[in-house]
N, C-alpha and C positions, 0 to 999 in steps of 0.2 A: 305663541311660537314665532320666532323670527322667520319671516317669509323668505328672506334671502338664503336661509339654510335648507329650504324645502327640497331644492334639487339634490343636494348632497345626501339628505336623509333618504329620499326615495330611491336614489341610485344604489343604496345598500340592500334594497328589497330583492327577493328572488325573482327571476324572470317569470316564473309561473304566477306569482302574485301580481306582477305588473300587468299581466294579460287580463286580470279581472278588474283593473281600475278603469273607470270611464271618466275621462277628463271633460268637464263641462265646457260649453261654448265660451270662448274668450280666455280659456286657460284657468289653472287653479288660482292664480293671483286675482283674476277678475271675479271668480266665484267667492273667494274670501272677502273681497272688497264689497260685494253686494250683500254679504250676510254678516257684516260687522254690526255690533249693537249701536244704538243711537249715541251712547256715551263714548264709544270708541271713535265714532265719526267726529264728535265734537273735539276730541283730543287731537285728531289728525287733520285739523285745518278748517273744519266747518265752523263758521262764526257762531259763537254763543250756543253751541250744541244745535239741537233742532230748533228752527225758527218757529214763531207762533203759527197757529193753524192757517191763518189767512195768507201766509206766504209759503206754504208747503203743500204741494199738490197731493202728496201721499195721504195726508190726514185732513185736508180741507173738507168742509161741509158744503156740498153742492146742492142747489135747490132741485127738488124733484120735478118741478114744472119745466116745460120746454123753454129754451132761449134760442133765438135765431140771430146770428150775427151776419150782417150783409156787408161785404167789403166795399161796395160802391157800384154805381151804374156801369153797365146794364145789370139790373137785378136778375139773378137766375130764376127762370120759371119754376124750377124744381123747388126752390125755397118758398116761392109764393104759394104753390100748391100745398106744400107741407104746412105753411102758416094757416091756410084756409081750413085744412082738416083739424089742426090742433087748436084753432080758435073756437071750433064748434060748428063749422059749416058756413054757408053763404049768408045766413041770417045772424051770425054772431055780431055783437056790437064791438067795434074796434075804434080806439082813440089814437089819433096821430098827434104826437106831442113834439113840436119843434123847439125843444128846450136848448138845443145846440145851434140854433140858427142865429146868424149875426145880422144880416141885412133885412130880409123880409120873411118873418115867420109864417105869414099866411101863404106865400108862394111855396115855401119849403114844405109846408104841410100838404098843400095840394099836390105837389110833385110826388111826395112820398106815398100819397094815397092811390095814385094812378095804377101802379102794378096790382093792387088788391081789387080795385073796382073793375079793372080789365078782366079779371077772372070771375066776375059776377058777385063779389061781396057787396051787399046792399046797404050796410050800416057802418060805413067807414067815415068817421067824423073828426074834424080838426078840434083839438083841445089846446088852445093857445096859452099853455102854461109856460111862459117865456121870461119870467123874472123871479128873483128870490122872494119877493113879496107874495106872489101867487103861490110859490112852492111852500110857503109857510102858512098860507091861509087855509083854515079848516074847511071852508066851503069849496075851494078848488080841489083840495085833497079828497074830499068826499065825492066830488064828481069823478075824480080819477079812479076811485074804487068801484065805480058802477060798471066798468067795462069788462068784457070777456077777454080782450086782448089789448095790449098797449104797444104802440110803435113809437120809439124815440128816433128823431131825425135831426139833421142840421149839419153845418159845415165846419164847426169849431168845437173840438173837445174842451178847450179852455172855457168857452162860453157855456157849454153844458155843465161843467163842474161849478162854475159861478152860480148858475141857476139852482142846481140840485144838491150839491154836496152838503151833508149834515142838515137836511131839511125834513119836514114831515112828508113831503112828496117822495123823497128818496126812500124813506121807510115804507111808504105805501107800495113802491115798486118792488121792494124786497118781499113784502108780505104777499103781493100779487103772485109772484113766481113761486114762492114757497108754498102757496096754496094750490099749485098745479095749473095756474093759468099762464097763457103764452105771453112772453115779452120779446120784442123784436128791437134790435138796434140797426139802424141803416147808416151806412157811410161813416162819417166821423163820430156819430153818436154811438156806434158799436164799440168804440174804444173805451167808452165810459164804464163798461160793465166789469172790467177786471179790477184787481187790487192795485195795479199800477198802470200808467199810461203816459204817452207823450202829449202834453197839452197843446203844443204848437207843432204843426207839420214840418217846419223847417228848422227846428231847434233840437238840441240834444237832451235837455232836462227832462227828468221823469218825476211824476208826482203821484199822489194817492188817488185812486179811482173810487168808484162806488162800492166795489167789493161784492157785487152780485154773483160774479164768477170768481171766487177767490183763487189766489196764487197764480194768476195769469197776468201777463202784460200783453195787451191787445193793441195792435196797430193796424187800423183799417185803411183802405186805399194804399196798400203796400205795393210798391213797385220801385225798381231801380236799385242800383248798387249802393247808393248812399243810404237809403232806408234800411237795407239789409245790414250794412256796416253799423248803423246807429243801433239797431236792435241787438247785434252781437255785442257791442260795447255795453249796453244796458244790462244784458243778461250775464255779462262777465263780472258784474259788481257782486261783492259778498252778500248783499241783501237778497239777491236773486238766485242764490245757490240751490234752492229747492223749488223754484218756480218753473213755469214754462212761458216762453215768449211766442206769440202767434201773430204772424203777418198775413192779412187777408187781402188778396188781390181783388180789384174790381171785377165784377162778374162771377164772384164766388161767395159762398155762404158756409157757415158752420151751424149745424143743428146740434145743440147741446142738451142732453137730458141726463140728470143724475150722474154727472162726472164723466160722461162719454160723449164724444163729438163725432159727427158724420159730415164729410165734405159734400157740398152740393154745388154744381155749376161747372163751367168749362175752363176755369183758370186754376190757380194754385193757392194752397194755404201753406205757408212756411212756418214750421215749428222748431224753435231752438230749445234744447234741453241741456242745461249746464251740469246736471247731476252726475252723469257718467261721461266725463270729458275723454275725448280720444287722446291716446298717448302719442307724443311726438315720435317720428321716425326719421330716417335719413331722407325720405322723399317728401315729407310734409310736416308742417308744424302741428302741435297738438291744438285742440279747439273744442268747441261745443258740438254735441250731436245735432245734426240737422235732418229734419223730416220734410220732404217735399210731397205734399199730399194733394191728390187730384180727386175728381168726382168718385164718390162711393167709398173712399178710404175712411176708416174709423180710427179714432185715437182715444184710448182710455187714459184719462189724466192721472189717476191714482197709480196705475201700473206703468205709466210712461211708455205704453206700447201701441204701435200703429199696426193695423191689420188691413190687408187689401180687400177690395170688393169680392163678394162671393161670385164664383164663375156662373155665368148664365147658361142654361141648357141650350144646345144647338136647336135651331128651328127644325120642326118636324119630329122632334123626339119627345 
C-alpha cells in the first residue's frame, strides 16, 4: 500500500473506529518502516540488502564471554573491580599483552598492570607478544591460551593490527572470549575489537578490525568535536548502515556480555546509530541517532535500545 495514501484512507473511517486505533510512537509511517521485510529494505536504499552478519548488529554473533573496553586513563575503578570478579578473583592468572605499543612494550605492559595489582590481583604478568612473528609462533600462542584473562594495551591501533590481524594469536583471542573467559582492551587497544576502526588517531580512514565484537566501530580515547565529526562521517557510509559506532571517553568503560553493554565510569560513551535516521525538519537537519550514555546505562546491540540505570532505593527503606 502506498504510504502517502494512508491519511486519505483513514480519514474515510468512522469516528468511532478511529477512537479504537492506537498510533505507535513515531507515527504509522515509523511503525511501517520498522516492520518492513529485509527484501523491502534492500529495495529502498539499503546497500546490497542486508549486509553480512559481521556488519549487522541485529544478527551478529557476539561472544558469550565478557569483554571490557576501557576508553583511556584514568581507568574507572568499577571496570577494574568487574574485571577482577569476571577473571575469577585475585588469584586469577592475567596476561597483559602490549600488542599495540609503539615505543616501549615493557613500560606499556607495566602501566596497564597497575590498576589490577592495585586491587590485589596477584598474578598479573606481562606477555610481550609484540610482533607478527610472535603472533604466528605456536609456542607464544600456547602461552596465551594458558591465562584466565587477557588484557590488550598500547597506544596505536595501527600497530596492534599489524601485530595481530589474521594471525594464530588473533584466533586464540576469539576462542578465549568465546569460551567464556575475560578479554580486556585498554586505551587504543580497545579499538581493535570491533569489525571496523580508525587505525590512526588523527586520520579519517577506516579499516577492518579483529571482529571480536562484530558490527561495531570502536573509537577509544574519544573526545573533542573533531573525533565526533569523524565518527559521524564514518557511520554515514553505506557499509555502516547496519552497524553501531561507539566513542569511549577516557575514564569510561563498556562491559559487554552476549551483545549487551553496560557503561562504567564517570565520563560518557557516545553511540551513533545510522539505522533509524532522524528526519529533517525546519529546525534541524536529518542525521544519525545519537546516544550519550553515562554510568549504569545499558545498550542492547541487537535491539539498538538504551535503558537507564535502575533507580536505587532511598536510604533507610
